[in-house]
NUTOR-286965 format. One record per residue: residue in three letters; x, y, z of N, C-alpha, C in turn. Coordinates in pm, whole numbers, padded with zeros to 5 digits, always signed. Atoms other than C-alpha are relative to their C-alpha. Example, Ala and Ser with C-alpha at 12.3 -4.5 7.8 and 13.67 -1.06 7.14 Angstrom:
ALA+00089-00119+00000+01230-00450+00780+00090+00120+00000 SER-00082-00119-00006+01367-00106+00714-00077+00109+00073 
This chain:
MET-00063+00130+00019+01153+00909-00910+00110-00018+00105 THR-00088+00015-00114+01347+00767-00616+00060-00138+00006 ASP-00062+00129-00026+01598+00494-00556-00039-00046+00138 ALA+00038+00049-00132+01484+00271-00271+00054-00140+00022 HIS-00046+00138-00010+01694-00043-00310+00070-00029+00131 GLU-00059+00028-00129+01835+00000+00040-00096-00076+00090 GLU+00097+00078-00075+01515-00162+00168-00074-00093-00095 ILE+00067+00098+00086+01328-00465+00040-00139+00049-00036 TRP+00131-00046+00046+01031-00367-00171-00106-00107+00019 PRO+00109+00098-00010+00693-00531-00114-00046-00046-00138 LEU+00062+00052+00123+00510-00736-00374-00077+00110-00071 HIS+00073-00091+00088+00369-00533-00667+00061+00139-00010 THR-00065-00131+00013+00611-00238-00626+00035+00025-00147 PRO-00035-00030+00140+00642-00067-00968+00147+00043-00012 VAL-00144-00027+00016+01003-00054-01093+00037+00014-00147 ARG-00059-00009+00134+01217+00029-01397+00143-00049+00009 HIS-00139+00044+00006+01541-00142-01494+00084+00116-00050 LYS-00079-00120+00028+01809+00128-01499+00068-00001-00136 THR-00073+00005+00127+01996+00006-01807-00084-00058-00114 GLU+00080+00062+00105+01753-00217-01998-00128+00077-00029 GLY+00113-00089+00024+01467+00028-01955-00139-00058+00016 TYR+00134+00056-00013+01183-00218-01904-00062+00038+00134 THR+00073-00030-00124+00916-00145-01643-00088-00119+00035 GLY+00085+00109-00045+00709-00383-01437-00025+00008+00149 TRP+00035+00006-00141+00612-00493-01089+00076-00111+00069 ILE-00068+00103-00078+00803-00680-00820-00095-00118+00019 HIS+00081+00121-00011+00676-01036-00824+00043-00085+00119 ALA-00053+00083-00109+00903-01216-00575+00151+00021+00007 THR-00146+00005+00001+01267-01281-00489+00042-00143-00034 THR-00048+00132+00036+01477-01569-00612+00148-00015+00038 THR-00141+00031-00027+01804-01736-00510+00057-00092-00108 MET-00045+00087+00108+01830-01937-00834+00102+00073-00087 LYS-00110-00069+00068+02170-01830-00970-00010-00007-00152 ASP+00002+00015+00145+02097-01958-01319-00092+00100-00070 VAL+00085-00101+00063+01837-01683-01377+00050+00141+00030 PHE-00050-00131-00039+02044-01399-01229+00048+00079-00121 THR-00055-00091+00101+02135-01098-01442+00082+00106+00073 GLY-00078-00107-00061+02377-00813-01381+00101-00052+00100 ASP-00093+00039-00105+02565-00854-01054-00031-00142+00047 LEU+00024+00141-00032+02595-01233-01009+00052-00038+00139 SER-00056+00032-00130+02766-01210-00671-00100+00013+00114 VAL+00100-00020-00106+02450-01120-00481-00064-00133+00039 LYS+00061+00123-00050+02267-01381-00272-00140-00023-00057 TRP+00135+00013+00055+01922-01310-00421-00026+00116-00095 GLN+00043-00107+00090+01753-01105-00691-00152+00007-00002 TYR+00144-00014+00018+01406-00970-00757-00042-00068-00131 THR+00063+00035+00127+01183-01130-01016-00104+00107-00028 VAL+00086-00112+00040+00987-00868-01209-00096-00046-00108 ARG+00101+00024+00103+00663-00913-01397+00003+00120-00094 VAL-00020-00110+00093+00729-00704-01708-00135+00052-00049 GLU+00124-00064+00044+00461-00455-01808-00031-00037-00145 LYS+00050+00029+00134+00253-00528-02121+00044-00138-00047 GLY-00034+00136+00038+00313-00899-02121+00005-00090+00121 THR-00008+00096-00109+00357-01212-01916+00144-00038+00032 GLN-00141+00032-00019+00736-01212-01929+00048+00032+00140 MET-00062-00024-00129+00933-01241-01607+00150+00019-00021 LYS-00144-00022+00006+01286-01107-01559+00055+00003+00142 ALA-00068-00008-00130+01535-01132-01273+00101+00113-00007 ALA-00097-00110-00004+01749-00839-01164+00040+00027+00144 PRO-00041-00037-00135+01957-00738-00863-00062+00133+00039 ALA+00064-00122-00048+01817-00460-00646+00067+00126-00054 GLY-00072-00117+00046+02088-00220-00756-00028+00039-00143 ASP+00031-00029+00141+01977-00244-01120-00142+00052-00018 LEU+00140-00041+00010+01616-00150-01040-00023+00133+00070 GLN+00033-00132-00053+01464+00188-00969-00150+00005+00024 TRP+00142-00015-00029+01133+00250-00796-00057+00116-00080 ILE+00065-00107+00076+00892+00455-01008-00142+00019+00050 GLU+00141-00026-00028+00560+00621-00944-00076-00020-00129 THR+00075+00026+00121+00307+00493-01192-00146-00029+00032 LYS+00141+00035-00012-00066+00466-01240-00038-00095-00114 ALA+00025+00096+00109-00030+00204-01512-00101-00104+00047 PRO+00097+00104-00038-00305-00059-01521+00069-00117+00068 PHE-00056+00116-00069-00249-00351-01290+00026-00113-00099 PRO-00017+00121+00081-00097-00658-01454-00106-00102+00041 ASP+00110+00094-00024-00334-00953-01473+00006-00065+00137 TYR-00008+00073-00125-00198-01122-01164-00035+00087+00120 VAL+00036-00088-00111-00282-00815-00951-00150+00032+00000 LEU+00140-00036+00008-00639-00772-01070-00078-00064+00114 TYR+00073+00051-00115-00868-00804-00773-00127-00072-00045 GLN+00116+00081+00033-01149-01056-00774-00113+00027+00099 GLU+00114-00017-00089-01497-01040-00627-00001-00113+00101 SER+00005+00099-00108-01518-01217-00293-00145-00019+00041 VAL+00142+00023-00022-01858-01377-00250-00020-00104+00109 SER+00039+00097-00101-02003-01549+00054-00150-00020-00010 GLU+00144+00027+00005-02349-01694+00112-00080+00113+00064 LYS+00075-00100-00075-02444-01414+00350+00013+00141-00057 ASN-00015-00135+00054-02306-01110+00171+00083-00005-00127 TYR-00072-00009+00126-02155-00997-00155+00089+00124+00008 LEU-00093-00109-00020-01852-00786-00081+00113-00009-00102 GLN-00110-00002+00096-01596-00683-00339+00129+00037+00071 GLU-00130-00031-00059-01235-00693-00231+00047+00135-00051 THR-00048-00131+00043-01089-00346-00236+00131-00013-00076 ARG-00126+00001+00073-00804-00261-00468+00117+00014+00096 LEU-00105-00016-00100-00604-00161-00161+00038-00135+00060 HIS-00027+00132-00055-00638-00509-00013+00065-00090-00104 ALA-00058+00081+00107-00558-00666-00349+00148+00029-00020 LEU-00142-00036+00011-00225-00483-00341+00080-00042+00121 GLY-00073+00056-00112-00137-00653-00015-00019+00069+00133 TYR+00019-00074-00126-00251-00400+00246-00100-00073+00090 GLN+00089+00058-00099-00399-00554+00559+00060+00025+00138 ILE-00043-00025-00137-00381-00517+00935+00051-00127+00067 SER-00021+00121-00080-00375-00875+01057+00142-00057-00006 ASP-00129+00068+00014-00041-01001+00921+00118+00093-00022 LEU-00106-00095+00030+00162-00683+00873+00021+00097+00115 ASN-00025-00104-00100+00333-00448+01115-00007+00137-00068 SER+00017-00134+00055+00326-00071+01069+00101+00032-00110 ASP-00101-00025+00103+00653-00058+00873-00033-00072-00130 GLU+00036+00077+00120+00537-00332+00633-00120+00063-00070 ARG+00117-00064+00061+00202-00160+00581+00040+00129-00070 TRP-00039-00127+00060+00371+00173+00514+00076-00022-00130 LYS-00070+00029+00125+00600+00020+00250-00100-00026-00113 ILE+00102+00028+00101+00294-00111+00067-00073+00128-00040 LEU+00069-00125+00030+00117+00224+00096+00089+00094-00082 LYS-00090-00096+00063+00422+00430-00007+00044-00042-00140 PHE-00060+00044+00127+00569+00219-00287-00100-00058-00099 VAL+00095+00068+00088+00258+00048-00424-00135+00073-00009 ALA+00139-00047+00003-00085+00177-00323-00014+00148-00036 ILE+00015-00143+00028-00038+00554-00321+00039+00034-00144 PRO-00031-00029+00141+00146+00566-00658-00104-00054-00097 MET+00094+00061+00093-00109+00333-00821-00143+00053+00014 LEU+00139-00036-00025-00434+00442-00657-00019+00148+00029 GLY+00011-00138-00044-00360+00793-00535-00038+00005+00147 PRO+00027-00008-00143-00382+00910-00173-00148+00010+00033 LYS+00142-00016-00027-00752+00997-00201-00070-00135+00008 GLU+00064+00132-00003-00859+00641-00286+00049-00082+00119 VAL-00054+00073-00115-00627+00496-00022-00072+00042+00128 VAL+00067-00053-00121-00778+00722+00247-00146-00040+00003 ARG+00142+00033+00002-01135+00662+00138-00024-00149+00025 THR+00015+00143-00023-01084+00286+00137+00018-00033+00148 ILE-00023+00026-00143-00939+00281+00489-00115+00057+00083 MET+00113-00060-00071-01215+00516+00605-00125-00086-00009 ALA+00118+00084+00018-01482+00287+00461+00006-00122+00091 VAL-00016+00114-00089-01339-00006+00655-00026+00041+00145 ILE+00022-00049-00136-01331+00197+00976-00149+00026+00024 SER+00142-00033-00014-01687+00321+00919-00085-00125+00018 SER+00075+00124-00013-01810-00036+00880+00016-00061+00139 ARG-00027+00056-00133-01651-00128+01214-00067+00080+00111 ILE+00060-00083-00104-01802+00164+01406-00148+00028-00026 ALA+00141-00021+00032-02147+00145+01246-00090-00032+00119 ARG+00071+00033-00124-02266-00019+01567+00095+00031+00115 PRO-00095-00042-00105-02089+00173+01845+00018-00101+00113 ALA-00010+00098-00109-02166-00104+02095+00104-00107-00030 ASN-00097+00102+00040-01940-00338+01896+00137+00058-00036 ALA-00121-00064+00051-01674-00082+01804+00122-00025+00088 ASP-00114+00012-00091-01461-00137+02113+00088-00120-00031 LYS-00081+00118+00029-01351-00483+02002+00093+00022-00120 PHE-00088-00033+00112-01193-00320+01695+00098+00111+00036 ARG-00081-00113-00044-01003-00064+01904+00145-00009-00050 HIS-00140+00015+00042-00657-00204+01825+00014+00020-00151 ALA-00006-00015+00146-00727-00230+01450-00024+00145-00039 ILE+00030-00139+00031-00874+00120+01447+00120+00089+00027 LYS-00122-00075-00028-00559+00255+01610+00101-00016-00115 SER-00094+00026+00110-00354+00092+01333-00044+00072-00126 TRP+00051-00070+00119-00579+00224+01054+00020+00150+00014 ASN-00014-00143-00022-00572+00569+01210+00145+00044-00017 SER-00142-00030+00016-00192+00562+01226+00038+00004-00148 ASP-00029+00002+00143-00181+00471+00857-00060+00121-00071 LEU+00061-00120+00057-00421+00754+00772+00089+00122+00026 ASN-00090-00111-00032-00189+00996+00952+00122+00000-00091 ALA-00119+00011+00085+00106+00866+00752-00030+00045-00142 VAL+00038-00041+00135-00082+00918+00424-00016+00152-00006 VAL+00016-00146-00004-00173+01275+00526+00136+00068-00007 LEU-00132-00062-00002+00188+01361+00604+00073-00019-00133 HIS-00064+00031+00128+00304+01196+00280-00061+00082-00114 SER+00074-00066+00107+00047+01394+00079+00018+00152-00001 LYS-00022-00144-00001+00176+01741+00163+00048+00049-00136 GLY-00041-00061+00126+00197+01952-00149-00053-00068-00125 VAL+00055+00067+00118+00012+01709-00378-00140+00053-00029 GLU+00128-00054+00046-00305+01783-00571-00115-00036+00094 ASP+00111+00047-00083-00529+01580-00338+00018+00033+00148 GLU-00029-00023-00142-00385+01718-00013-00122+00049+00078 SER+00115-00057-00071-00692+01924+00084-00109-00103+00023 SER+00103+00103-00011-00935+01638+00014+00042-00107+00100 VAL-00050+00102-00091-00717+01389+00200-00009+00048+00144 ARG+00001-00054-00136-00684+01613+00504-00141+00014+00056 SER+00137-00019-00049-01054+01695+00526-00068-00135+00026 SER+00060+00133-00020-01153+01327+00488+00051-00063+00130 VAL-00057+00060-00120-00914+01212+00760-00047+00076+00124 SER+00048-00080-00112-01020+01500+00986-00142-00041+00039 TYR+00139+00040-00024-01383+01391+00947-00008-00133+00077 ILE+00009+00130-00066-01328+01026+01043+00065+00006+00138 GLN-00065-00009-00131-01093+01121+01326-00089+00069+00102 SER+00093-00064-00093-01356+01349+01478-00104-00099+00051 LYS+00095+00103-00042-01597+01055+01483+00065-00097+00098 LEU-00071+00093-00088-01338+00826+01640+00028+00063+00136 LEU-00026-00072-00125-01253+01089+01899-00127+00005+00083 GLY+00128-00005-00069-01621+01123+01984-00038-00133+00063 LEU+00027+00134-00053-01645+00747+02035+00107-00045+00098 LYS-00112+00029-00091-01328+00758+02249+00080-00123-00043 LEU-00080+00110+00055-01155+00511+02018+00142+00044-00031 ILE-00134-00056+00012-00857+00742+01971+00011+00118+00096 GLU-00025-00115-00087-00698+01019+02177+00036+00122-00086 LYS-00038-00121+00074-00623+01379+02079+00142-00012-00056 SER-00138+00018+00046-00260+01276+02048+00008-00087-00126 ASP+00004+00084+00119-00368+01039+01767-00043+00076-00125 LEU+00044-00080+00114-00493+01321+01543+00120+00043-00084 PHE-00114-00031+00086-00278+01402+01240+00057+00139+00029 GLY-00049-00134-00032-00257+01767+01350+00103+00002+00110 SER-00095+00005-00111-00064+01665+01659+00138-00047-00044 LEU-00126+00053+00049+00208+01512+01443+00076+00101-00086 GLU-00061-00097+00091+00281+01821+01233+00078+00106+00077 
């Protein structure tokens, strides 16, 4: 259990109120003073979707504590099936929690992975989901080069998950999975040896 209020938490971060004891997920931020609780001198507060219900509460960052939890997603986080005329692809739980390459930088992606996805899904599912996306992009090597930048980003995130997973139950599985996909990427010359997680340890 770790305090992390020195940085802004991403949407869906699981938290516990330090004094009131309720748990829930970060929903948004608000500047509406009339809903503030606790320290009223702050410029904004988090709104929290309270677990086991539809209630929303506001609280300053200092009153909230980040928690690791595998509690079921609240209704508003449940991922939906994304259907097109040409294919029937289900949105991954990782994407439903806000993880994506296109609109987020590496720091923003890591906050989502660290505070939301890894605690809720576990490092093994996070790694396997990212690997599945990479595998779909390199299925036709002739087209893989146009995804080079995205692959570099995904690979960087995989490395971060490996380093974060040291000493946890799934460490061996996570490391072997990432090693496997990185060997394929290296063979396709989509990453360099310096991009392998072993070079960062």
